[in-house]
N, C-alpha and C positions, 0 to 999 in steps of 0.2 A: 824778340822785337826785331832784331836784324833778319832773322828767318823770314818773317811776314814782310818785311821790306823788299827783300829779294823776290818773294813769291810776287808781289804786286808790280815789281819792276818788269819780271819775266812776262806777267799777264799783259802789261802795257806793250811790250814788245811784240808780242804774238798778236794782239790787237791791231797794232799799227801795221804789221806786216800784212794782215787781212783787210787793211783799208777801214778799220773801226775807229776814226779819229777821236770822236766823243769818249769813247770808253778807253782808249789809249791815254788821252790827256787827263782822265779821271784817276786810272790807276797809276801813272806816273806821279801825280799830285799826291796821292795817298802815301805811295812809296818815299817820296821826299819827306813828307812829314813823319812818318815812322822812323825813317833813318836820321832825321834831326833829333827825335825824341829819344833814340837808342844812344846817340852821342851825348846828348845832355846828361842822360842818366848814367852812362858809363863814366863821364868827367866827375859828377858828383859822387859816384862811389870809389873812384880813385882819391878824390881829395879827403873823404871821409876815411878811407884807409889811411892815408897819410897822417892825418890828424890822431888818429887812435895809437898811433906807435910812438 
């Protein structure tokens, strides 16, 4: 999940560099969503691991 987030962020940076604003905004939005999803899943996993011990 984090890998895909970083990939979309890199795509957004490259698109912004070449002046493709719409594509850059879309890729940055997807990267934000994937990163937040990664954070939520990591926290849930961490809490479940603490509760099992």
